[in-house]
N, CA, C, O and the ligand as a Tripos MOL2 file, in Angstrom:
@<TRIPOS>MOLECULE
protein
  233   231    59     0     0
PROTEIN
NO_CHARGES

@<TRIPOS>ATOM
      1 N         -14.3350   12.5640   -3.6360 N.3       1 MET1
      2 CA        -14.0360   13.8780   -3.0050 C.3       1 MET1
      3 C         -12.5750   13.9210   -2.6380 C.2       1 MET1
      4 O         -12.0350   12.9720   -2.0700 O.2       1 MET1
      5 N         -11.9510   15.0020   -2.9560 N.am      2 SER2
      6 CA        -10.5080   15.1260   -2.6420 C.3       2 SER2
      7 C         -10.2800   16.5670   -2.0600 C.2       2 SER2
      8 O          -9.9560   17.5070   -2.7850 O.2       2 SER2
      9 N         -10.4560   16.6750   -0.7910 N.am      3 THR3
     10 CA        -10.2080   17.9500   -0.1230 C.3       3 THR3
     11 C          -8.8750   17.9680    0.5360 C.2       3 THR3
     12 O          -8.3250   16.8990    0.8010 O.2       3 THR3
     13 N          -8.3140   19.1110    0.8210 N.am      4 PRO4
     14 CA         -7.0400   19.1570    1.5540 C.3       4 PRO4
     15 C          -7.0860   18.3800    2.8550 C.2       4 PRO4
     16 O          -6.1220   17.7340    3.2640 O.2       4 PRO4
     17 N          -8.2620   18.4710    3.4990 N.am      5 ALA5
     18 CA         -8.3450   17.8190    4.8160 C.3       5 ALA5
     19 C          -8.2980   16.2680    4.6410 C.2       5 ALA5
     20 O          -7.7000   15.5690    5.4580 O.2       5 ALA5
     21 N          -8.9190   15.7640    3.5970 N.am      6 SER6
     22 CA         -8.9470   14.2940    3.4210 C.3       6 SER6
     23 C          -7.5570   13.8510    2.9760 C.2       6 SER6
     24 O          -7.1250   12.7570    3.3390 O.2       6 SER6
     25 N          -6.8330   14.6780    2.1910 N.am      7 ARG7
     26 CA         -5.4670   14.3530    1.8620 C.3       7 ARG7
     27 C          -4.5950   14.3060    3.0820 C.2       7 ARG7
     28 O          -3.7720   13.4030    3.2350 O.2       7 ARG7
     29 N          -4.7710   15.2720    3.9500 N.am      8 ALA8
     30 CA         -3.9720   15.3620    5.1460 C.3       8 ALA8
     31 C          -4.1990   14.1040    5.9910 C.2       8 ALA8
     32 O          -3.2620   13.5750    6.5890 O.2       8 ALA8
     33 N          -5.4820   13.6190    6.0380 N.am      9 ALA9
     34 CA         -5.7200   12.4610    6.8710 C.3       9 ALA9
     35 C          -5.0080   11.2460    6.2760 C.2       9 ALA9
     36 O          -4.5110   10.3970    7.0160 O.2       9 ALA9
     37 N          -4.9550   11.1570    4.9210 N.am     10 VAL10
     38 CA         -4.2180   10.0230    4.3280 C.3      10 VAL10
     39 C          -2.7400   10.1400    4.5690 C.2      10 VAL10
     40 O          -2.0580    9.1370    4.7800 O.2      10 VAL10
     41 N          -2.2260   11.3800    4.5380 N.am     11 LEU11
     42 CA         -0.7990   11.6080    4.6900 C.3      11 LEU11
     43 C          -0.3480   11.7230    6.1320 C.2      11 LEU11
     44 O           0.8470   11.7420    6.4270 O.2      11 LEU11
     45 N          -1.3260   11.7990    7.0310 N.am     12 ALA12
     46 CA         -1.0250   11.8880    8.4640 C.3      12 ALA12
     47 C          -0.2240   13.0790    8.7990 C.2      12 ALA12
     48 O           0.7380   13.0030    9.5640 O.2      12 ALA12
     49 N          -0.6210   14.2330    8.2120 N.am     13 CYS13
     50 CA         -0.0090   15.4870    8.5490 C.3      13 CYS13
     51 C          -1.0400   16.5470    8.5090 C.2      13 CYS13
     52 O          -2.1790   16.2660    8.1360 O.2      13 CYS13
     53 N          -0.7090   17.7820    8.8790 N.am     14 ARG14
     54 CA         -1.7000   18.8620    8.9250 C.3      14 ARG14
     55 C          -2.1140   19.2960    7.5210 C.2      14 ARG14
     56 O          -1.3100   19.3320    6.5900 O.2      14 ARG14
     57 N          -3.4100   19.6260    7.4080 N.am     15 SER15
     58 CA         -3.9420   19.9980    6.0910 C.3      15 SER15
     59 C          -3.2340   21.2010    5.4830 C.2      15 SER15
     60 O          -3.0910   21.3040    4.2650 O.2      15 SER15
     61 N          -2.7920   22.1110    6.3500 N.am     16 ASP16
     62 CA         -2.1240   23.3090    5.8140 C.3      16 ASP16
     63 C          -0.6710   23.0140    5.3940 C.2      16 ASP16
     64 O           0.0130   23.9040    4.8900 O.2      16 ASP16
     65 N          -0.2110   21.8130    5.5930 N.am     17 GLN17
     66 CA          1.1230   21.4360    5.1060 C.3      17 GLN17
     67 C           1.1080   20.5570    3.8400 C.2      17 GLN17
     68 O           2.1400   20.1430    3.3140 O.2      17 GLN17
     69 N          -0.1220   20.3050    3.3940 N.am     18 VAL18
     70 CA         -0.3080   19.4980    2.2150 C.3      18 VAL18
     71 C          -0.2160   20.3160    0.9890 C.2      18 VAL18
     72 O          -0.8480   21.3710    0.9350 O.2      18 VAL18
     73 N           0.5380   19.9120   -0.0330 N.am     19 GLY19
     74 CA          0.5690   20.5180   -1.3080 C.3      19 GLY19
     75 C           0.8180   19.4900   -2.3740 C.2      19 GLY19
     76 O           0.8960   18.2940   -2.0940 O.2      19 GLY19
     77 N           0.9460   19.9660   -3.6360 N.am     20 ARG20
     78 CA          1.1230   19.0230   -4.7250 C.3      20 ARG20
     79 C           2.6170   18.8690   -5.0120 C.2      20 ARG20
     80 O           3.3710   19.8420   -5.0080 O.2      20 ARG20
     81 N           3.0090   17.6670   -5.2510 N.am     21 CYS21
     82 CA          4.4160   17.3250   -5.6200 C.3      21 CYS21
     83 C           4.8230   18.1360   -6.8440 C.2      21 CYS21
     84 O           4.0420   18.2100   -7.7920 O.2      21 CYS21
     85 N           5.9630   18.7260   -6.8730 N.am     22 ALA22
     86 CA          6.4800   19.5250   -8.0170 C.3      22 ALA22
     87 C           6.7270   18.6910   -9.2090 C.2      22 ALA22
     88 O           6.9090   19.2340  -10.2980 O.2      22 ALA22
     89 N           6.7460   17.3700   -9.0730 N.am     23 ARG23
     90 CA          7.1240   16.4710  -10.2350 C.3      23 ARG23
     91 C           5.9480   15.7580  -10.7630 C.2      23 ARG23
     92 O           5.6640   15.8040  -11.9600 O.2      23 ARG23
     93 N           5.2250   15.0680   -9.8530 N.am     24 CYS24
     94 CA          4.1540   14.2030  -10.3100 C.3      24 CYS24
     95 C           2.7730   14.7780   -9.9550 C.2      24 CYS24
     96 O           1.7530   14.2260  -10.3670 O.2      24 CYS24
     97 N           2.7360   15.8580   -9.2110 N.am     25 GLN25
     98 CA          1.4790   16.5800   -8.8850 C.3      25 GLN25
     99 C           0.6080   15.7430   -7.9250 C.2      25 GLN25
    100 O          -0.5570   16.0870   -7.7260 O.2      25 GLN25
    101 N           1.1110   14.7020   -7.3470 N.am     26 ASN26
    102 CA          0.3650   13.9660   -6.3460 C.3      26 ASN26
    103 C           0.3720   14.7700   -5.0190 C.2      26 ASN26
    104 O           1.3480   15.4630   -4.7310 O.2      26 ASN26
    105 N          -0.6640   14.6840   -4.2460 N.am     27 PRO27
    106 CA         -0.6560   15.3920   -2.9350 C.3      27 PRO27
    107 C           0.4080   14.8020   -2.0050 C.2      27 PRO27
    108 O           0.5580   13.5850   -1.8930 O.2      27 PRO27
    109 N           1.1380   15.6970   -1.3470 N.am     28 CYS28
    110 CA          2.2080   15.2180   -0.4200 C.3      28 CYS28
    111 C           2.3960   16.3050    0.6570 C.2      28 CYS28
    112 O           1.8070   17.3810    0.5540 O.2      28 CYS28
    113 N           3.1790   16.0390    1.6440 N.am     29 GLN29
    114 CA          3.4950   17.0770    2.6580 C.3      29 GLN29
    115 C           4.5930   17.9890    2.0950 C.2      29 GLN29
    116 O           5.7650   17.6180    2.0200 O.2      29 GLN29
    117 N           4.1730   19.1700    1.7130 N.am     30 ARG30
    118 CA          5.1900   20.0640    1.0820 C.3      30 ARG30
    119 C           5.7030   21.0420    2.1310 C.2      30 ARG30
    120 O           6.8180   21.5450    1.9930 O.2      30 ARG30
    121 N           4.9570   21.3200    3.1390 N.am     31 TYR31
    122 CA          5.3360   22.4370    4.0510 C.3      31 TYR31
    123 C           5.5300   21.9640    5.4790 C.2      31 TYR31
    124 O           5.0910   20.8770    5.8530 O.2      31 TYR31
    125 N           6.1760   22.7750    6.2560 N.am     32 GLY32
    126 CA          6.3320   22.4920    7.6620 C.3      32 GLY32
    127 C           7.4850   21.5140    7.8880 C.2      32 GLY32
    128 O           8.2170   21.1670    6.9610 O.2      32 GLY32
    129 N           7.6280   21.0830    9.1340 N.am     33 ALA33
    130 CA          8.7130   20.1250    9.4680 C.3      33 ALA33
    131 C           8.5320   18.8640    8.7270 C.2      33 ALA33
    132 O           7.4520   18.2740    8.7560 O.2      33 ALA33
    133 N           9.5740   18.4150    8.0470 N.am     34 GLY34
    134 CA          9.5570   17.1420    7.2690 C.3      34 GLY34
    135 C           8.9070   17.3410    5.9070 C.2      34 GLY34
    136 O           8.7760   16.3710    5.1610 O.2      34 GLY34
    137 N           8.4960   18.5470    5.5520 N.am     35 GLY35
    138 CA          7.8460   18.7720    4.2560 C.3      35 GLY35
    139 C           8.9050   18.8190    3.1570 C.2      35 GLY35
    140 O          10.0770   19.0870    3.4220 O.2      35 GLY35
    141 N           8.4770   18.5540    1.9150 N.am     36 ASN36
    142 CA          9.3770   18.5630    0.7420 C.3      36 ASN36
    143 C           8.5770   18.8890   -0.4750 C.2      36 ASN36
    144 O           7.4330   18.4460   -0.5740 O.2      36 ASN36
    145 N           9.1050   19.6400   -1.4160 N.am     37 PRO37
    146 CA          8.3820   19.9640   -2.6500 C.3      37 PRO37
    147 C           8.1330   18.6910   -3.4620 C.2      37 PRO37
    148 O           7.2480   18.6960   -4.3170 O.2      37 PRO37
    149 N           8.8580   17.6220   -3.2370 N.am     38 LEU38
    150 CA          8.6980   16.3860   -3.8910 C.3      38 LEU38
    151 C           8.0460   15.3630   -2.9810 C.2      38 LEU38
    152 O           8.2960   15.3950   -1.7760 O.2      38 LEU38
    153 N           7.2130   14.4480   -3.4970 N.am     39 CYS39
    154 CA          6.6410   13.3890   -2.6770 C.3      39 CYS39
    155 C           7.7460   12.3540   -2.4280 C.2      39 CYS39
    156 O           8.8190   12.3870   -3.0300 O.2      39 CYS39
    157 N           7.4360   11.4620   -1.5350 N.am     40 GLN40
    158 CA          8.4260   10.4420   -1.1440 C.3      40 GLN40
    159 C           8.8900    9.6140   -2.3460 C.2      40 GLN40
    160 O          10.0740    9.2900   -2.4450 O.2      40 GLN40
    161 N           7.9610    9.2590   -3.2770 N.am     41 ASP41
    162 CA          8.3040    8.4780   -4.4120 C.3      41 ASP41
    163 C           9.3110    9.2620   -5.3260 C.2      41 ASP41
    164 O          10.3450    8.7320   -5.7320 O.2      41 ASP41
    165 N           8.9640   10.5230   -5.6230 N.am     42 CYS42
    166 CA          9.8510   11.2750   -6.5180 C.3      42 CYS42
    167 C          11.1590   11.5830   -5.8370 C.2      42 CYS42
    168 O          12.2100   11.6060   -6.4770 O.2      42 CYS42
    169 N          11.1020   11.8190   -4.5500 N.am     43 LEU43
    170 CA         12.3650   12.0880   -3.8270 C.3      43 LEU43
    171 C          13.3270   10.8980   -3.9270 C.2      43 LEU43
    172 O          14.5340   11.0720   -4.0990 O.2      43 LEU43
    173 N          12.7740    9.7030   -3.8180 N.am     44 ALA44
    174 CA         13.5530    8.5160   -3.8940 C.3      44 ALA44
    175 C          14.1520    8.3770   -5.2710 C.2      44 ALA44
    176 O          15.3180    8.0110   -5.4170 O.2      44 ALA44
    177 N          13.3410    8.6750   -6.3020 N.am     45 GLU45
    178 CA         13.8400    8.5470   -7.6900 C.3      45 GLU45
    179 C          14.9140    9.5940   -7.9340 C.2      45 GLU45
    180 O          15.9320    9.2900   -8.5560 O.2      45 GLU45
    181 N          14.7170   10.8200   -7.4600 N.am     46 VAL46
    182 CA         15.6980   11.9010   -7.7050 C.3      46 VAL46
    183 C          17.0150   11.5310   -6.9610 C.2      46 VAL46
    184 O          18.1020   11.6600   -7.5240 O.2      46 VAL46
    185 N          16.9070   11.0970   -5.7650 N.am     47 ARG47
    186 CA         18.1280   10.7620   -5.0280 C.3      47 ARG47
    187 C          18.8520    9.5990   -5.7040 C.2      47 ARG47
    188 O          20.0820    9.5620   -5.7480 O.2      47 ARG47
    189 N          18.0650    8.6390   -6.2360 N.am     48 GLU48
    190 CA         18.7290    7.5360   -6.9260 C.3      48 GLU48
    191 C          19.4190    7.9950   -8.2080 C.2      48 GLU48
    192 O          20.5150    7.5400   -8.5350 O.2      48 GLU48
    193 N          18.7550    8.9080   -8.9330 N.am     49 ALA49
    194 CA         19.3450    9.4410  -10.1740 C.3      49 ALA49
    195 C          20.5700   10.1920   -9.8600 C.2      49 ALA49
    196 O          21.5770   10.0510  -10.5550 O.2      49 ALA49
    197 N          20.5330   11.0300   -8.7850 N.am     50 GLN50
    198 CA         21.6740   11.8200   -8.4230 C.3      50 GLN50
    199 C          22.8780   10.9250   -8.0220 C.2      50 GLN50
    200 O          24.0370   11.2100   -8.3230 O.2      50 GLN50
    201 N          22.5240    9.8460   -7.3380 N.am     51 GLY51
    202 CA         23.6090    8.9270   -6.9200 C.3      51 GLY51
    203 C          24.2710    8.2810   -8.1180 C.2      51 GLY51
    204 O          25.4870    8.0970   -8.1770 O.2      51 GLY51
    205 N          23.4150    7.9440   -9.0710 N.am     52 ARG52
    206 CA         23.9430    7.3070  -10.2930 C.3      52 ARG52
    207 C          24.8200    8.2650  -11.0460 C.2      52 ARG52
    208 O          25.8730    7.8830  -11.5580 O.2      52 ARG52
    209 N          24.3760    9.5760  -11.1230 N.am     53 LYS53
    210 CA         25.1200   10.5820  -11.8580 C.3      53 LYS53
    211 C          26.4970   10.8160  -11.2480 C.2      53 LYS53
    212 O          27.5090   10.9740  -11.9310 O.2      53 LYS53
    213 N          26.4680   10.8280   -9.8880 N.am     54 GLN54
    214 CA         27.7090   11.0860   -9.1540 C.3      54 GLN54
    215 C          28.6750    9.8860   -9.3390 C.2      54 GLN54
    216 O          29.8930   10.0510   -9.3960 O.2      54 GLN54
    217 N          28.0870    8.6830   -9.4300 N.am     55 GLN55
    218 CA         28.9440    7.5370   -9.5770 C.3      55 GLN55
    219 C          29.5900    7.5160  -10.9730 C.2      55 GLN55
    220 O          30.7780    7.2250  -11.1180 O.2      55 GLN55
    221 N          28.7610    7.8360  -12.0130 N.am     56 THR56
    222 CA         29.2760    7.8300  -13.3560 C.3      56 THR56
    223 C          30.3210    8.9140  -13.6590 C.2      56 THR56
    224 O          31.1840    8.7480  -14.5200 O.2      56 THR56
    225 N          30.2130   10.0400  -12.9150 N.am     57 SER57
    226 CA         31.0960   11.1700  -13.1470 C.3      57 SER57
    227 C          32.4270   10.9590  -12.4840 C.2      57 SER57
    228 O          33.3600   11.7240  -12.7280 O.2      57 SER57
    229 N          32.5450    9.9720  -11.6740 N.am     58 LEU58
    230 CA         33.8040    9.7670  -10.9740 C.3      58 LEU58
    231 C          34.8600    9.0460  -11.9040 C.2      58 LEU58
    232 O          35.9860    8.7910  -11.4780 O.2      58 LEU58
    233 ZN          5.9130   13.0730   -6.8150 Zn       59 ZN59
@<TRIPOS>BOND
     1     1     2 1
     2     2     3 1
     3     3     4 2
     4     3     5 am
     5     5     6 1
     6     6     7 1
     7     7     8 2
     8     7     9 am
     9     9    10 1
    10    10    11 1
    11    11    12 2
    12    11    13 am
    13    13    14 1
    14    14    15 1
    15    15    16 2
    16    15    17 am
    17    17    18 1
    18    18    19 1
    19    19    20 2
    20    19    21 am
    21    21    22 1
    22    22    23 1
    23    23    24 2
    24    23    25 am
    25    25    26 1
    26    26    27 1
    27    27    28 2
    28    27    29 am
    29    29    30 1
    30    30    31 1
    31    31    32 2
    32    31    33 am
    33    33    34 1
    34    34    35 1
    35    35    36 2
    36    35    37 am
    37    37    38 1
    38    38    39 1
    39    39    40 2
    40    39    41 am
    41    41    42 1
    42    42    43 1
    43    43    44 2
    44    43    45 am
    45    45    46 1
    46    46    47 1
    47    47    48 2
    48    47    49 am
    49    49    50 1
    50    50    51 1
    51    51    52 2
    52    51    53 am
    53    53    54 1
    54    54    55 1
    55    55    56 2
    56    55    57 am
    57    57    58 1
    58    58    59 1
    59    59    60 2
    60    59    61 am
    61    61    62 1
    62    62    63 1
    63    63    64 2
    64    63    65 am
    65    65    66 1
    66    66    67 1
    67    67    68 2
    68    67    69 am
    69    69    70 1
    70    70    71 1
    71    71    72 2
    72    71    73 am
    73    73    74 1
    74    74    75 1
    75    75    76 2
    76    75    77 am
    77    77    78 1
    78    78    79 1
    79    79    80 2
    80    79    81 am
    81    81    82 1
    82    82    83 1
    83    83    84 2
    84    83    85 am
    85    85    86 1
    86    86    87 1
    87    87    88 2
    88    87    89 am
    89    89    90 1
    90    90    91 1
    91    91    92 2
    92    91    93 am
    93    93    94 1
    94    94    95 1
    95    95    96 2
    96    95    97 am
    97    97    98 1
    98    98    99 1
    99    99   100 2
   100    99   101 am
   101   101   102 1
   102   102   103 1
   103   103   104 2
   104   103   105 am
   105   105   106 1
   106   106   107 1
   107   107   108 2
   108   107   109 am
   109   109   110 1
   110   110   111 1
   111   111   112 2
   112   111   113 am
   113   113   114 1
   114   114   115 1
   115   115   116 2
   116   115   117 am
   117   117   118 1
   118   118   119 1
   119   119   120 2
   120   119   121 am
   121   121   122 1
   122   122   123 1
   123   123   124 2
   124   123   125 am
   125   125   126 1
   126   126   127 1
   127   127   128 2
   128   127   129 am
   129   129   130 1
   130   130   131 1
   131   131   132 2
   132   131   133 am
   133   133   134 1
   134   134   135 1
   135   135   136 2
   136   135   137 am
   137   137   138 1
   138   138   139 1
   139   139   140 2
   140   139   141 am
   141   141   142 1
   142   142   143 1
   143   143   144 2
   144   143   145 am
   145   145   146 1
   146   146   147 1
   147   147   148 2
   148   147   149 am
   149   149   150 1
   150   150   151 1
   151   151   152 2
   152   151   153 am
   153   153   154 1
   154   154   155 1
   155   155   156 2
   156   155   157 am
   157   157   158 1
   158   158   159 1
   159   159   160 2
   160   159   161 am
   161   161   162 1
   162   162   163 1
   163   163   164 2
   164   163   165 am
   165   165   166 1
   166   166   167 1
   167   167   168 2
   168   167   169 am
   169   169   170 1
   170   170   171 1
   171   171   172 2
   172   171   173 am
   173   173   174 1
   174   174   175 1
   175   175   176 2
   176   175   177 am
   177   177   178 1
   178   178   179 1
   179   179   180 2
   180   179   181 am
   181   181   182 1
   182   182   183 1
   183   183   184 2
   184   183   185 am
   185   185   186 1
   186   186   187 1
   187   187   188 2
   188   187   189 am
   189   189   190 1
   190   190   191 1
   191   191   192 2
   192   191   193 am
   193   193   194 1
   194   194   195 1
   195   195   196 2
   196   195   197 am
   197   197   198 1
   198   198   199 1
   199   199   200 2
   200   199   201 am
   201   201   202 1
   202   202   203 1
   203   203   204 2
   204   203   205 am
   205   205   206 1
   206   206   207 1
   207   207   208 2
   208   207   209 am
   209   209   210 1
   210   210   211 1
   211   211   212 2
   212   211   213 am
   213   213   214 1
   214   214   215 1
   215   215   216 2
   216   215   217 am
   217   217   218 1
   218   218   219 1
   219   219   220 2
   220   219   221 am
   221   221   222 1
   222   222   223 1
   223   223   224 2
   224   223   225 am
   225   225   226 1
   226   226   227 1
   227   227   228 2
   228   227   229 am
   229   229   230 1
   230   230   231 1
   231   231   232 2
@<TRIPOS>SUBSTRUCTURE
     1 MET1         2 RESIDUE 1 A MET
     2 SER2         6 RESIDUE 1 A SER
     3 THR3        10 RESIDUE 1 A THR
     4 PRO4        14 RESIDUE 1 A PRO
     5 ALA5        18 RESIDUE 1 A ALA
     6 SER6        22 RESIDUE 1 A SER
     7 ARG7        26 RESIDUE 1 A ARG
     8 ALA8        30 RESIDUE 1 A ALA
     9 ALA9        34 RESIDUE 1 A ALA
    10 VAL10       38 RESIDUE 1 A VAL
    11 LEU11       42 RESIDUE 1 A LEU
    12 ALA12       46 RESIDUE 1 A ALA
    13 CYS13       50 RESIDUE 1 A CYS
    14 ARG14       54 RESIDUE 1 A ARG
    15 SER15       58 RESIDUE 1 A SER
    16 ASP16       62 RESIDUE 1 A ASP
    17 GLN17       66 RESIDUE 1 A GLN
    18 VAL18       70 RESIDUE 1 A VAL
    19 GLY19       74 RESIDUE 1 A GLY
    20 ARG20       78 RESIDUE 1 A ARG
    21 CYS21       82 RESIDUE 1 A CYS
    22 ALA22       86 RESIDUE 1 A ALA
    23 ARG23       90 RESIDUE 1 A ARG
    24 CYS24       94 RESIDUE 1 A CYS
    25 GLN25       98 RESIDUE 1 A GLN
    26 ASN26      102 RESIDUE 1 A ASN
    27 PRO27      106 RESIDUE 1 A PRO
    28 CYS28      110 RESIDUE 1 A CYS
    29 GLN29      114 RESIDUE 1 A GLN
    30 ARG30      118 RESIDUE 1 A ARG
    31 TYR31      122 RESIDUE 1 A TYR
    32 GLY32      126 RESIDUE 1 A GLY
    33 ALA33      130 RESIDUE 1 A ALA
    34 GLY34      134 RESIDUE 1 A GLY
    35 GLY35      138 RESIDUE 1 A GLY
    36 ASN36      142 RESIDUE 1 A ASN
    37 PRO37      146 RESIDUE 1 A PRO
    38 LEU38      150 RESIDUE 1 A LEU
    39 CYS39      154 RESIDUE 1 A CYS
    40 GLN40      158 RESIDUE 1 A GLN
    41 ASP41      162 RESIDUE 1 A ASP
    42 CYS42      166 RESIDUE 1 A CYS
    43 LEU43      170 RESIDUE 1 A LEU
    44 ALA44      174 RESIDUE 1 A ALA
    45 GLU45      178 RESIDUE 1 A GLU
    46 VAL46      182 RESIDUE 1 A VAL
    47 ARG47      186 RESIDUE 1 A ARG
    48 GLU48      190 RESIDUE 1 A GLU
    49 ALA49      194 RESIDUE 1 A ALA
    50 GLN50      198 RESIDUE 1 A GLN
    51 GLY51      202 RESIDUE 1 A GLY
    52 ARG52      206 RESIDUE 1 A ARG
    53 LYS53      210 RESIDUE 1 A LYS
    54 GLN54      214 RESIDUE 1 A GLN
    55 GLN55      218 RESIDUE 1 A GLN
    56 THR56      222 RESIDUE 1 A THR
    57 SER57      226 RESIDUE 1 A SER
    58 LEU58      230 RESIDUE 1 A LEU
    59 ZN59       233 GROUP 0 **** ****
């Protein structure tokens, strides 16, 4: 069973703030304070990639 409420319990945030990651489609906190369209894993990857790109462009 995978309901919004059970996802929220796993993510320790409100069920109405849970959504799917724009990149990997895993449930994550998308809305509200601290929410992000990307999950923590994807966010870390994107930030790392952006950091690399900025470094190579210098
Ligand atoms: Zn993700």
